[in-house]
Backbone as CSV, one residue per row, in Angstrom:
resi,resn,N_x,N_y,N_z,CA_x,CA_y,CA_z,C_x,C_y,C_z
1,UNK,101.130,111.511,106.113,101.111,110.472,106.541,102.085,110.269,107.589
2,UNK,101.570,109.949,109.137,102.701,110.086,110.046,103.524,108.709,109.799
3,UNK,104.863,109.023,110.288,106.227,108.246,109.846,105.432,107.150,110.311
4,UNK,104.967,106.469,111.554,104.677,105.175,111.819,103.696,104.589,111.239
5,UNK,102.763,105.313,110.525,102.114,104.078,108.552,102.432,104.296,107.802
6,UNK,103.883,104.946,107.569,104.836,104.577,106.742,105.679,103.395,106.493
7,UNK,106.356,103.437,107.260,107.751,102.432,107.742,107.480,101.300,107.125
8,UNK,106.371,100.678,107.166,106.401,99.187,106.787,106.465,99.477,104.748
9,UNK,106.143,100.907,104.521,105.888,100.767,103.170,107.518,101.871,102.854
10,UNK,107.954,102.158,103.421,109.232,103.323,103.491,109.604,103.026,101.273
11,UNK,110.051,101.914,101.646,111.052,101.536,100.042,110.268,102.127,98.930
12,UNK,108.999,101.483,99.053,107.926,102.269,98.029,107.530,103.549,98.067
13,UNK,107.179,103.958,98.723,106.938,105.196,99.097,108.257,106.442,98.065
14,UNK,109.654,105.617,98.320,110.542,106.256,97.963,110.468,105.929,96.495
15,UNK,110.159,105.066,96.258,110.368,104.710,94.339,109.344,105.537,93.752
16,UNK,108.124,105.890,94.300,107.306,106.369,93.271,108.209,107.705,93.082
17,UNK,109.093,108.422,93.057,110.138,109.492,92.944,111.023,109.127,92.293
18,UNK,111.028,107.950,91.820,112.095,107.106,90.592,111.957,107.925,89.689
19,UNK,113.263,108.091,89.043,113.195,108.475,87.508,113.041,107.857,86.600
20,UNK,112.980,106.471,86.630,112.878,105.418,85.992,110.910,104.949,85.999
21,UNK,110.295,104.982,85.506,109.074,105.140,84.897,108.165,103.727,85.260
22,UNK,109.051,103.124,85.032,108.989,101.473,85.460,108.776,101.371,87.181
23,UNK,109.711,101.891,87.554,109.843,101.472,89.251,108.550,101.911,89.705
24,UNK,108.369,104.015,89.225,107.280,104.279,89.861,105.649,103.338,89.421
25,UNK,105.952,103.039,88.249,104.593,102.404,88.240,104.183,101.107,89.203
26,UNK,105.056,100.486,88.908,105.198,99.254,90.057,105.478,99.775,91.797
27,UNK,105.623,100.352,92.081,105.682,100.744,93.250,103.741,101.416,93.503
28,UNK,103.595,101.881,92.760,102.087,102.273,92.650,101.141,101.597,93.134
29,UNK,101.658,100.532,91.859,100.566,99.254,91.949,101.042,98.195,93.473
30,UNK,101.890,98.699,93.620,102.308,97.313,94.999,101.850,98.023,95.946
31,UNK,101.691,99.399,96.207,100.821,100.083,97.157,99.160,99.598,97.157
32,UNK,98.848,99.858,95.656,97.486,99.314,95.953,96.986,98.019,95.935
33,UNK,98.093,97.482,95.587,97.645,95.870,95.390,97.404,95.087,97.525
34,UNK,98.340,96.081,98.091,98.644,95.854,99.873,97.819,96.285,100.682
35,UNK,96.794,97.194,99.804,95.812,97.906,100.339,96.604,99.244,101.229
36,UNK,97.492,100.138,100.683,98.254,101.048,101.663,96.942,102.195,101.199
37,UNK,96.337,102.161,102.121,95.321,103.218,102.668,95.868,104.958,103.010
38,UNK,97.375,104.422,103.801,98.256,105.607,104.273,98.989,105.932,102.970
39,UNK,99.216,105.658,101.455,99.673,105.610,100.558,98.700,106.642,99.834
40,UNK,97.710,107.225,99.710,96.556,107.822,99.138,96.980,109.295,98.696
41,UNK,97.337,109.994,99.634,98.089,111.525,99.160,99.633,111.486,98.859
42,UNK,100.222,110.617,98.265,101.615,110.234,97.934,101.430,109.993,96.157
43,UNK,100.367,108.694,96.400,99.790,108.098,94.964,98.913,109.561,93.966
44,UNK,98.126,110.620,95.054,97.934,111.341,94.149,98.786,112.433,93.899
45,UNK,99.468,112.673,94.782,101.015,113.615,94.344,101.419,113.065,92.985
46,UNK,101.687,111.790,93.198,102.230,111.487,92.057,101.611,111.492,90.823
47,UNK,100.482,111.232,90.537,99.523,111.235,89.451,99.842,112.732,89.171
48,UNK,98.985,113.616,89.728,98.786,114.982,89.575,100.308,115.369,88.802
49,UNK,101.697,115.274,89.052,102.553,115.716,87.902,103.288,114.491,87.145
50,UNK,102.526,113.239,87.114,102.936,112.204,86.150,102.683,112.616,84.606
51,UNK,103.067,111.776,83.886,102.811,112.166,82.209,102.941,111.026,81.855
52,UNK,103.916,110.023,82.016,104.070,108.947,81.220,102.899,107.770,81.767
53,UNK,102.081,107.013,80.489,101.116,106.448,80.595,100.596,105.413,81.344
54,UNK,101.986,104.280,81.292,102.313,103.243,81.946,101.784,103.924,83.395
55,UNK,102.787,104.807,83.863,102.656,105.074,85.455,101.530,105.461,86.018
56,UNK,100.731,107.076,84.967,99.080,107.249,85.378,98.226,105.848,85.334
57,UNK,98.437,104.919,84.489,97.436,103.805,84.430,97.589,103.228,85.857
58,UNK,98.688,102.781,86.561,98.844,101.669,87.570,98.811,102.676,88.679
59,UNK,98.910,103.579,88.764,98.263,104.995,89.630,97.264,104.860,89.506
60,UNK,96.696,105.380,88.626,94.966,105.351,88.951,93.982,103.968,89.732
61,UNK,94.794,103.073,89.086,94.561,101.503,89.618,94.540,101.714,90.968
62,UNK,95.946,101.668,91.394,96.246,101.927,93.086,95.401,102.109,93.629
63,UNK,94.789,103.530,93.372,94.118,104.591,93.956,92.479,103.940,93.984
64,UNK,91.985,103.417,92.677,90.877,102.747,93.354,90.859,101.473,93.722
65,UNK,91.932,100.827,93.747,92.349,99.838,94.918,92.071,100.307,96.475
66,UNK,92.535,101.411,96.901,92.494,102.012,97.986,91.001,102.391,98.124
67,UNK,89.976,102.863,97.205,88.984,103.330,96.880,89.034,105.083,97.881
68,UNK,90.309,105.718,96.863,90.434,106.983,96.885,89.875,108.296,96.538
69,UNK,88.602,108.365,96.617,87.764,109.072,96.348,87.986,110.751,95.791
70,UNK,89.245,111.182,96.734,89.514,112.342,96.837,90.635,112.596,95.042
71,UNK,90.754,111.546,94.871,91.527,111.659,93.623,91.134,111.888,92.276
72,UNK,89.507,111.671,92.425,88.961,111.997,91.223,89.294,113.062,90.425
73,UNK,89.284,114.141,90.707,89.962,115.712,90.298,90.840,115.912,90.021
74,UNK,91.897,115.149,90.089,92.853,114.741,89.543,93.096,113.745,88.450
75,UNK,92.648,112.162,88.813,92.245,111.558,87.641,91.863,112.546,86.149
76,UNK,90.580,112.912,86.201,89.685,114.696,85.261,91.009,115.061,84.986
77,UNK,91.856,115.685,85.701,92.883,115.829,84.628,93.444,115.804,83.989
78,UNK,93.482,114.309,84.023,94.847,113.666,83.185,93.819,112.986,82.115
79,UNK,92.645,113.503,81.718,92.033,112.407,80.977,92.073,113.501,79.133
80,UNK,93.060,114.565,79.690,93.664,114.557,78.039,94.857,113.523,77.221
81,UNK,95.309,112.475,78.173,96.425,112.453,77.862,96.235,112.016,76.102
82,UNK,97.771,111.715,75.605,97.777,111.259,74.262,96.544,109.814,74.413
83,UNK,97.537,108.939,75.159,97.512,107.461,75.085,95.732,106.864,75.164
84,UNK,95.123,106.652,74.111,93.529,105.701,74.334,93.805,105.138,75.452
85,UNK,94.736,103.798,75.624,94.835,102.817,77.212,94.700,104.103,77.963
86,UNK,95.354,105.061,78.151,95.819,105.504,79.732,94.300,106.195,80.027
87,UNK,93.705,106.745,78.760,92.375,107.167,78.934,91.285,106.609,79.495
88,UNK,91.644,105.083,79.009,90.535,104.046,79.237,90.850,103.568,81.139
89,UNK,91.564,103.425,81.814,92.067,103.509,82.616,91.615,104.126,83.071
90,UNK,91.618,105.841,83.094,91.588,106.845,83.757,89.936,106.562,84.074
91,UNK,89.612,106.488,82.628,87.572,106.899,83.041,87.284,105.347,83.769
92,UNK,88.266,104.664,83.489,87.426,103.486,84.494,87.370,103.671,85.904
93,UNK,88.636,104.320,86.448,89.160,104.478,87.533,87.700,105.341,88.114
94,UNK,87.536,106.550,87.129,87.055,107.806,87.582,85.237,107.023,87.950
95,UNK,84.996,105.736,87.231,83.650,105.111,87.346,83.276,103.946,88.536
96,UNK,84.776,104.070,88.704,84.904,103.219,90.303,84.793,104.586,92.034
97,UNK,85.792,105.429,91.218,85.912,105.972,92.572,85.104,107.541,92.685
98,UNK,84.159,107.604,90.890,83.343,108.783,91.255,82.083,108.637,91.489
99,UNK,81.521,109.935,90.979,80.284,110.105,91.832,78.946,110.319,90.582
100,UNK,77.598,110.882,90.928,76.956,111.312,89.593,77.027,112.548,88.898
101,UNK,78.167,113.700,90.031,78.522,114.719,89.830,79.367,114.521,88.726
102,UNK,80.174,113.345,88.474,81.140,113.300,87.329,80.143,112.522,86.265
103,UNK,79.486,112.366,85.992,78.185,111.516,84.570,78.930,112.886,83.868
104,UNK,78.372,114.007,83.832,78.687,114.776,82.894,79.760,114.541,82.067
105,UNK,81.163,114.635,83.127,82.338,114.431,82.206,82.400,113.463,81.566
106,UNK,81.937,112.219,82.318,82.279,111.154,81.583,81.318,111.011,79.742
107,UNK,80.429,111.702,80.266,79.672,111.715,78.814,80.097,112.679,77.827
108,UNK,80.898,113.796,77.946,82.130,114.285,77.567,82.317,113.692,76.265
109,UNK,83.051,112.032,77.196,83.970,111.507,76.180,83.507,110.481,75.713
110,UNK,81.855,110.102,75.713,81.444,109.706,74.896,81.298,109.202,73.773
111,UNK,81.898,110.815,73.198,82.163,111.023,71.485,83.199,111.242,70.895
112,UNK,83.881,110.272,71.756,85.435,110.416,71.077,85.774,109.031,69.868
113,UNK,86.310,109.393,69.181,86.420,108.496,67.966,87.037,107.305,68.061
114,UNK,87.038,106.701,69.483,88.278,105.729,69.946,88.011,104.968,70.641
115,UNK,88.228,103.682,70.769,87.763,102.831,71.763,87.458,103.878,73.676
116,UNK,88.556,104.458,73.714,88.012,104.979,75.115,86.673,105.476,75.357
117,UNK,85.751,105.542,74.683,84.113,106.207,74.387,83.628,104.596,75.199
118,UNK,84.089,103.628,75.108,83.610,102.498,75.166,83.531,102.439,76.979
119,UNK,85.066,103.065,77.376,85.283,102.755,78.725,84.396,104.158,79.643
120,UNK,83.879,105.627,79.086,83.492,106.545,79.579,81.970,105.840,79.762
121,UNK,81.566,104.846,78.396,80.248,104.667,79.164,80.110,103.554,79.826
122,UNK,80.682,103.019,79.902,81.270,101.759,81.004,81.093,102.499,82.736
123,UNK,81.660,103.045,82.710,81.899,104.257,83.606,80.299,105.367,84.433
124,UNK,79.563,105.560,83.337,78.426,106.006,83.382,77.813,105.159,83.948
125,UNK,77.357,103.602,83.123,77.103,102.172,83.506,76.963,102.024,85.184
126,UNK,78.050,101.576,85.305,78.901,102.112,86.955,77.603,102.985,88.167
127,UNK,78.263,103.819,87.477,78.263,105.132,88.698,76.388,104.748,88.513
128,UNK,75.835,104.675,87.881,74.608,105.058,87.516,73.219,103.941,87.610
129,UNK,74.001,102.782,87.822,73.351,101.659,88.195,72.646,101.110,86.849
130,UNK,72.692,101.453,85.585,72.556,101.135,84.312,72.533,100.638,83.419
131,UNK,72.033,100.082,82.311,72.595,98.786,81.767,72.785,99.186,80.404
132,UNK,73.674,99.111,79.830,73.881,99.758,78.551,73.581,98.563,77.774
133,UNK,73.901,97.188,77.787,73.891,96.000,77.611,76.114,95.699,77.351
134,UNK,76.704,96.254,78.161,77.753,95.681,78.079,77.750,94.057,78.695
135,UNK,78.872,93.111,78.025,78.976,91.763,78.817,79.341,91.934,79.917
136,UNK,78.549,91.261,80.930,79.424,91.040,81.942,80.648,90.494,82.442
137,UNK,80.931,89.649,81.221,81.735,88.417,81.327,82.632,88.987,79.882
138,UNK,84.053,88.334,80.254,84.879,88.269,78.766,84.601,87.576,77.289
139,UNK,85.025,88.075,76.213,83.936,87.680,75.175,83.322,88.690,74.322
140,UNK,83.532,87.846,73.078,83.107,88.948,71.898,81.840,89.357,72.081
141,UNK,81.572,90.891,72.042,80.660,91.444,71.244,80.291,92.416,70.647
142,UNK,78.905,93.484,70.249,79.004,94.523,69.710,79.007,95.796,70.501
143,UNK,80.792,96.281,70.475,80.756,97.767,70.819,80.100,98.530,70.706
144,UNK,79.769,99.357,69.271,78.822,99.660,68.476,77.343,100.116,69.005
145,UNK,76.598,98.972,69.365,75.171,99.052,70.164,75.342,99.455,71.663
146,UNK,76.420,99.101,72.559,76.399,99.522,73.383,76.694,101.319,73.624
147,UNK,77.879,101.526,73.126,77.979,102.461,72.943,77.069,103.461,72.377
148,UNK,76.004,103.437,71.391,74.873,104.047,71.630,73.890,103.712,71.878
149,UNK,73.464,103.079,72.971,72.894,103.238,74.120,72.920,103.897,74.930
150,UNK,74.325,103.472,75.122,75.434,105.078,76.240,74.568,106.523,75.633
151,UNK,74.697,106.541,74.498,75.019,107.749,74.113,73.279,108.125,74.087
152,UNK,72.409,107.536,73.913,70.509,107.230,73.725,70.391,108.064,75.240
153,UNK,71.078,107.579,75.860,70.584,107.045,77.427,71.274,108.889,77.722
154,UNK,72.487,109.387,77.762,73.243,110.407,77.954,71.952,111.128,77.369
155,UNK,71.277,111.909,76.020,70.321,112.530,75.309,69.319,112.706,76.172
156,UNK,69.181,111.821,77.087,67.983,111.536,77.278,67.832,112.140,78.938
157,UNK,69.308,112.173,79.626,68.953,112.773,81.090,70.272,113.555,81.227
158,UNK,70.550,114.089,79.980,71.546,115.372,79.896,71.105,116.779,80.721
159,UNK,69.758,117.103,80.586,69.286,118.038,81.213,68.932,118.266,82.663
160,UNK,69.320,116.676,83.703,69.026,116.639,84.645,70.012,117.032,85.456
161,UNK,71.259,117.271,84.970,72.457,118.046,85.082,72.263,119.439,84.733
162,UNK,72.776,119.772,85.790,73.276,121.623,85.801,74.375,121.559,84.877
163,UNK,75.311,122.646,84.562,76.831,122.726,83.850,77.642,122.110,84.826
164,UNK,78.897,121.524,84.433,79.718,120.651,85.324,80.320,122.145,85.896
165,UNK,80.386,122.935,85.903,80.908,124.485,86.155,80.220,124.581,87.700
166,UNK,78.911,124.133,87.815,78.047,124.312,88.913,78.078,123.475,90.081
167,UNK,79.042,122.191,89.693,79.146,121.312,90.533,78.236,120.194,91.397
168,UNK,76.518,121.035,90.702,75.898,119.954,90.990,76.175,118.549,91.020
169,UNK,74.690,117.934,92.045,74.076,116.810,91.656,73.321,116.886,90.661
170,UNK,73.045,115.351,89.914,72.103,115.962,89.366,70.252,116.522,90.320
171,UNK,69.448,116.342,89.341,68.046,117.335,90.077,67.015,116.500,90.515
172,UNK,67.383,114.754,90.066,66.807,113.857,90.296,66.540,113.448,91.620
């Protein structure tokens, strides 16, 4: 971005390159909090090379806050991160930034044996505008039933998508 659009955030931009993960994470989050749309490419660049789960999480949230749809491919590339929590944040960001083209990617993660599968299901729910029964507010609920609903929905709708390698929209 041109220097004039970066000037107010110069310190935050520089901090994205810090050797300290907490500094990178907090800088990314701050850029998201202030809706610094000029930070989109810097945040995507940070995410592309990042390994620290906390930095990936805060960067994914920042990208979500600035509606950086261009970040979806890089977010998806981080979905094999070993941290369940980090994967949950990634799926959530894809759910906000992605499109129907990203549903097969999310559906692949419905069958993980950890809580990240719930985030994948909720992301599909958000993108497709369907209701698997997840609570709309905080509080206890039966996650297993919601995940079962998401898996059944995918089984019924999977044929609507071409293989992800073709990168086409659903036939519907």
